[in-house]
C-alpha positions in Angstrom: -25.7 -54.3 -12.7 -26.7 -51.6 -15.3 -28.0 -49.4 -12.4 -24.9 -49.8 -10.5 -22.8 -48.8 -13.5 -24.9 -45.7 -14.1 -24.7 -44.7 -10.5 -20.9 -45.1 -10.5 -20.7 -43.1 -13.7 -22.7 -40.2 -12.2 -20.7 -40.2 -9.0 -17.5 -40.1 -11.1 -18.7 -37.2 -13.2 -19.8 -35.3 -10.0 -16.3 -35.9 -8.4 -14.5 -34.7 -11.6 -16.6 -31.5 -11.8 -16.0 -30.8 -8.1 -12.3 -31.4 -8.5 -12.1 -29.2 -11.5 -14.1 -26.4 -9.8 -11.8 -26.3 -6.8 -8.6 -26.8 -8.7 -9.0 -23.6 -10.8 -6.2 -21.1 -10.5 -6.8 -17.4 -10.1 -6.0 -15.4 -13.2 -2.6 -13.9 -13.3 -3.9 -10.3 -12.8 -5.7 -11.3 -9.7 -2.6 -13.0 -8.2 -0.6 -9.9 -8.9 -3.2 -7.6 -7.4 -3.4 -9.7 -4.2 0.4 -10.0 -3.9 0.7 -6.3 -4.5 -2.1 -5.7 -1.9 -0.1 -7.8 0.6 3.1 -5.8 0.0 1.2 -2.5 0.3 -0.5 -3.7 3.5 3.0 -4.5 5.0 4.1 -1.0 3.9 1.1 0.5 5.6 1.7 -1.5 8.8 5.2 -0.1 9.0 4.2 3.4 8.1 1.5 3.3 10.9 4.1 2.2 13.4 6.2 5.3 12.5 3.1 7.6 12.4 1.9 6.5 15.8 5.1 7.9 17.5 5.5 10.9 15.1 3.7 13.2 17.4 5.8 12.6 20.4 7.8 15.6 21.7 10.8 13.4 22.6 11.9 10.0 21.2 13.3 7.3 23.3 16.0 4.9 22.0 13.2 2.3 21.4 11.2 4.9 19.4 14.3 5.5 17.2 14.5 1.7 16.8 11.0 1.5 15.6 11.6 4.3 13.1 14.8 2.6 11.8 13.2 -0.8 11.5 10.1 0.4 9.9 12.1 2.5 7.5 14.3 -0.3 6.5 11.2 -2.6 6.0 9.5 0.0 3.8 12.6 0.4 1.8 12.9 -3.3 1.2 9.2 -3.6 0.4 9.2 -0.6 -2.0 12.1 -2.1 -3.9 10.1 -5.2 -4.4 7.1 -3.3 -5.6 9.2 -1.2 -7.9 11.0 -4.2 -9.5 8.1 -6.8 -9.4 5.1 -4.6 -10.3 6.3 -1.9 -12.7 3.8 0.0 -14.8 5.8 1.1 -17.9 2.8 2.8 -19.3 2.3 5.0 -16.2 5.3 7.2 -15.6 3.7 9.1 -12.7 3.1 5.8 -10.8 6.8 4.9 -11.2 7.9 8.3 -10.2 5.8 8.2 -7.1 7.1 4.8 -6.1 10.6 6.0 -6.5 9.7 9.2 -4.5 8.3 6.9 -1.7 11.6 5.0 -1.7 13.6 8.3 -1.5 11.6 9.7 1.3 11.9 6.5 3.3 15.6 6.3 2.7 15.8 10.0 4.1 13.8 8.9 7.1 16.3 6.0 7.8 19.2 8.4 7.3 17.7 10.7 10.0 17.9 7.9 12.5 21.6 7.7 12.0 21.9 11.3 13.5 19.3 10.8 16.3 21.5 12.6 18.9 21.9 15.7 16.8 19.8 18.8 17.5 16.8 18.9 15.2 16.8 15.2 14.5 13.3 14.8 16.0 11.8 17.4 13.9 13.5 15.9 10.8 12.1 12.6 11.6 8.6 14.0 12.0 9.0 15.9 8.7 10.0 12.8 6.8 6.9 11.0 8.2 4.8 13.8 6.9 6.7 13.7 3.5 6.0 10.0 3.3 2.3 10.4 4.1 2.0 13.1 1.4 3.7 10.8 -1.2 1.2 8.0 -0.4 -1.7 10.4 -0.6 -0.6 11.7 -4.0 -0.1 8.3 -5.4 -3.4 6.9 -4.0 -5.1 9.9 -5.6 -3.4 9.3 -8.9 -4.6 5.7 -8.8 -8.2 6.7 -7.5 -7.7 4.6 -4.3 -9.1 6.0 -1.0 -6.5 5.6 1.8 -9.2 4.6 4.3 -12.3 3.5 2.4 -14.1 2.9 5.7 -14.2 6.7 6.1 -16.1 7.1 2.8 -19.0 4.7 3.0 -21.2 6.6 0.5 -20.7 6.9 -3.1 -20.1 10.2 -4.9 -23.6 10.1 -6.6 -25.2 9.5 -3.1 -24.4 13.0 -1.6 -27.2 14.7 0.2 -29.2 17.2 -1.9 -27.5 20.6 -2.3 -24.0 19.2 -1.6 -21.4 18.5 -4.2 -17.9 17.1 -4.0 -15.2 19.6 -4.0 -12.7 18.6 -6.7 -9.0 18.1 -5.6 -6.5 20.5 -7.1 -4.8 19.2 -10.3 -1.4 17.6 -9.7 1.3 18.7 -12.0 3.6 16.1 -10.7 5.2 15.3 -7.4 6.9 18.5 -6.1 10.7 18.1 -5.5 10.4 19.9 -2.2 7.2 20.5 -0.3 
């Protein structure tokens, strides 16, 4: 009888620890990072859809539809990022997010005049502006856009080579 009670007690304790271990919530910071990462992943997916067709010499109606849909999605997602994940202590980050929103709105505006002369070049220009905005923000945050392209670490460069420092950013230029 005593053995049975001790055995049941140990099984109960093991079950409680197991339940406690699996029931732990992620810290708030991790949740925010993963949610922000998902949003940025969606923004990247929409950006890549636009970038993929940006080299075409002529856009079909379907291509213009892809640009309009992707632009609208990026605008919506950027507004969520700006409102849900502000960094009051980092003005440059906030300015760059607003710049991303502005450039995407301009890209959407170009789709409304797709039949006008020069609209194709304007759309391609806006894709480049959006890319530059993303690159400046990622540089500001110290995030590689495509980490799979940079497998080595900075201190693992071959002998005799050194990393060329990027030019200092004085802020996002108003007009590139």
